[in-house]
C-alpha positions in Angstrom: -177.6 0.9 26.5 -177.8 0.5 23.1 -181.3 0.4 20.5 -182.3 -3.4 19.4 -183.7 -4.1 17.1 -187.3 -6.2 17.3 -187.4 -9.8 16.5 -190.5 -9.5 14.6 -190.9 -6.2 12.7 -186.8 -5.5 12.6 -187.1 -1.7 14.0 -184.9 -0.6 16.4 -186.2 0.1 20.0 -184.9 1.4 23.3 -185.4 -1.9 25.6 -186.5 -1.6 29.5 -184.2 -0.7 31.8 -185.0 -3.6 33.9 -185.1 -5.9 31.7 -182.6 -4.8 28.5 -180.8 -8.1 28.3 -183.5 -10.6 27.8 -185.9 -8.6 25.8 -186.0 -9.2 22.2 -189.5 -7.9 20.9 -190.5 -4.0 21.0 -193.9 -3.2 22.6 -195.1 -0.8 19.5 -197.4 -3.6 17.8 -199.9 -6.3 19.3 -197.8 -8.7 16.4 -194.8 -8.0 18.0 -195.9 -8.8 21.9 -198.1 -11.8 20.6 -194.5 -12.9 18.8 -192.8 -12.1 21.8 -195.6 -14.2 24.0 -194.8 -17.1 21.5 -191.5 -17.2 21.2 -191.0 -17.3 25.9 -193.7 -20.0 25.3 -191.6 -22.2 23.0 -188.3 -21.7 25.2 -190.2 -22.8 28.4 -191.9 -25.6 26.8 -187.9 -26.7 25.3 -187.0 -27.1 28.7 -186.8 -30.7 29.9 -188.0 -29.8 33.3 -191.3 -28.4 31.8 -192.2 -31.4 29.0 -194.3 -33.4 30.7 -196.4 -30.3 33.1 -199.4 -30.6 31.8 -199.7 -34.4 31.1 -199.8 -37.5 33.4 -202.4 -39.2 35.3 -202.7 -36.5 38.0 -202.9 -33.5 35.8 -205.6 -34.9 34.1 -207.1 -36.3 37.5 -206.6 -32.7 38.8 -208.8 -31.5 35.8 -211.7 -33.3 36.2 -212.4 -32.8 39.4 -212.2 -29.2 38.6 -214.6 -29.2 35.8 -217.0 -31.5 38.1 -217.1 -28.5 40.5 -217.2 -26.0 38.3 -220.0 -27.1 35.5 -220.8 -25.6 32.7 -218.0 -22.5 33.0 -216.7 -23.4 29.7 -220.1 -22.8 28.0 -220.7 -19.5 26.5 -223.4 -17.3 27.9 -226.4 -16.7 25.5 -227.5 -13.1 25.2 -230.8 -13.7 25.5 -230.2 -14.3 29.5 -230.0 -10.9 30.6 -230.7 -9.6 34.3 -234.3 -8.0 34.0 -232.9 -5.6 36.4 -229.5 -4.1 34.9 -229.8 -2.4 31.5 -227.2 -2.2 28.9 -225.7 1.4 28.6 -224.1 2.8 25.6 -220.6 4.8 27.6 -221.1 8.5 26.0 -217.5 9.4 25.2 -216.7 12.9 27.2 -215.1 15.7 25.5 -212.8 17.7 27.8 -212.8 21.5 26.8 -211.1 23.7 28.7 -212.9 27.2 29.4 -210.0 29.7 28.7 -211.6 32.3 27.6 -212.2 33.1 31.5 -208.9 33.1 32.3 -206.7 36.2 31.6 -203.7 35.8 33.2 -203.2 32.1 32.0 -201.1 29.8 34.3 -200.5 29.8 38.2 -196.9 32.1 37.5 -198.3 34.4 36.7 -201.2 34.9 39.1 -198.3 34.1 41.3 -196.8 37.1 40.4 -200.0 39.2 40.2 -200.3 38.4 44.2 -199.8 41.8 45.6 -202.4 43.5 43.1 -205.0 40.8 44.2 -203.7 41.9 48.0 -204.4 45.4 47.1 -207.9 44.2 45.3 -209.5 43.2 48.0 -208.4 45.5 50.3 -210.1 47.8 48.3 -213.0 45.9 48.0 -213.5 45.2 51.8 -212.5 48.9 52.9 -214.4 50.3 50.3 -211.4 52.7 49.2 -210.7 53.4 45.4 -208.4 56.1 45.8 -204.3 55.2 46.0 -204.3 57.9 48.5 -206.8 56.5 51.2 -205.5 53.0 50.2 -202.3 53.6 50.6 -202.9 55.0 54.2 -205.1 51.8 55.0 -202.6 49.1 53.8 -199.9 51.0 55.8 -202.1 50.7 58.8 -202.8 47.2 58.3 -199.4 46.5 57.8 -198.7 47.9 61.1 -201.5 45.9 62.8 -199.6 42.5 61.1 -196.2 43.8 62.5 -198.1 44.3 66.3 -199.9 41.1 66.2 -197.0 39.2 65.1 -194.4 40.8 68.1 -196.7 40.8 70.2 -196.6 44.1 71.2 -199.8 45.1 71.4 -200.3 43.1 74.9 -197.3 44.8 76.6 -198.2 48.3 76.0 -202.1 47.6 76.5 -202.5 48.9 72.8 -206.1 47.8 71.5 -206.6 48.0 67.7 -210.3 47.2 66.6 -211.2 46.4 63.5 -214.6 47.6 62.9 -213.1 51.4 63.8 -210.0 51.3 61.4 -209.2 55.1 60.8 -209.6 56.0 57.6 -209.7 59.0 55.9 -213.2 60.4 55.1 -212.8 63.4 52.4 -210.2 62.8 49.2 -207.9 65.1 47.9 -208.1 67.8 46.0 -208.3 67.0 42.3 -209.1 62.9 43.2 -211.8 61.0 40.9 -213.8 58.7 43.0 -213.4 55.4 41.4 -215.7 52.5 41.6 -214.4 49.3 41.5 -217.2 46.6 41.6 -220.7 46.9 41.1 -223.2 49.2 39.1 -221.8 53.0 38.1 -222.8 55.3 40.9 -225.3 57.7 39.7 -228.4 58.1 37.2 
């Protein structure tokens, strides 16, 4: 498909793919669209079968009957006749301002890549464990529980996994420090 030259403004444009053979005007300005409409009406009226389309006694009678059944249709309504129940409101333009100050990761792909970290944070938040060594044990325990549930192995062996009494260590290894992930700091 090639570009065509608009018959009104003389600029090159890409015609619509479904109407490329017949489109002779661009759609950039109102003037070009009006010129296209005028040209289309002119071509329609030039056809012999359309010469007397709106003329003749039959069309006159039809229009007269319609006007009798719709009195006052063509008269302009005065601005004084307003409904007492309706107030005219001026539209307020809403401005879209995205709040990007709180977003650190940015786009959805970055969040998708951070899912393992989000899962670790969720496990640490639920269990109350912040130390990596203890969190490793909790993650392994949850992984084993997930494997058991998906394989239905706990039903066949008669095992019971208590979600309330998870086997998390109560003491921390030597040289480790306690880190609080959420809330106010511990101590005075």
